[in-house]
N, C-alpha and C positions, 0 to 999 in steps of 0.2 A: 413538459415530456410525461407520456406516460411510464409507470414502472412495470417493466419486463424481466423478470428474474431470470431466464432463460436466457437471453441476451449474453452475459456475461458467466454464465456456467462454463466448467472444462471438469473434464474429467482428473480425479487425484491419479497423479502419477509419482510413483516414489524414486527417490535420487538414492543411485548406486556407487556413485565416484564424486569427490571434490571435483572435478573438472564438470559433471553434469550439476552439479549443486554454484558449482561458479556463474557457469552459464544460465541456469534458473535463476539466480537472485539477480543476476544483470538484466535477464529481459524482466523481470518485475519492478524493478527500479525504473527502467525503462518508461513503464507501460506510467507507472503513478507521476514521473517526471511530467509524461508528456498530457496526463489529465490536468496538472495544476491550472491551467484556466477555465478551464470546463467546471472543475471543483469550485474555484471562487466564482463561478457565475452561476452553479446550481444552488448553492450553499446562501448565497447574496454577503458573501465575505467581505469586511474593509479593510482588505488586506491586498497587496499584490500577489500575482501568482509567483514571482520572485521570491519572496517569502513564503512560499509554500513550499517550492520545491527547496529551498535551504531547509525548512523542519524534513523536507522528507529524506533527502542528503543526510541530516543528523542523527535521523531514525535507523537507516543502512550502513552510517559509517560505526554506531551505537554495539551493534550488533558483528561489527566484520572479525574480530579478533578472538571475542569472547565464545564463541561455536566450535567445538570440538568434535563435536559426536555427529556422525551424519543422521543419524534417528530423531535427533534435538535439529537438525537442518530442515529434514523432511516437513517436521511439524511446524516449523517457524514460517516453512513456505506455505503450507497450506493455509495457515493462518493470515500470514500476508493476504492471498489472493482472497480468502474470505472477507477482509478486512476492504479491501478494495471492491469487490464486489456490493457490501452494505453501504460505502460513499456513493457509490457511482448510481445506486438505485433508492437514493434518498432515504436511506433505513437510518442515518442516522442524525441527533437533533443537534443543533447550533451550539449548545453547552457543551456537547463533546467536541468540537472545534475550539471552542474558547479555551476550555483545558489542554490542548493539544499547541496550540500556539503560545500559551502560556498567558492568557489573559484573565484566568480564574484564579 
């Protein structure tokens, strides 16, 4: 598959309330969750999509109660989309995935 960076590009949107933040983070979670099988296939990981989904959930749960500032939430959502874009465009190396899964 050819890398087309613009296919995942979206305009940055600032969050102004916790309701918006919740819906944006749920949308980001769903996007990652649905992409787990494609991630496994793209990177040739020797794990099931279920394990990738479990790690995705752990990452989102880790930040659930710790973020108390909307400006921090804006940055986290921006970085989340950036990470997703880099992942789906195959700009990450296998070592990154091994560290994330916990094999290193």
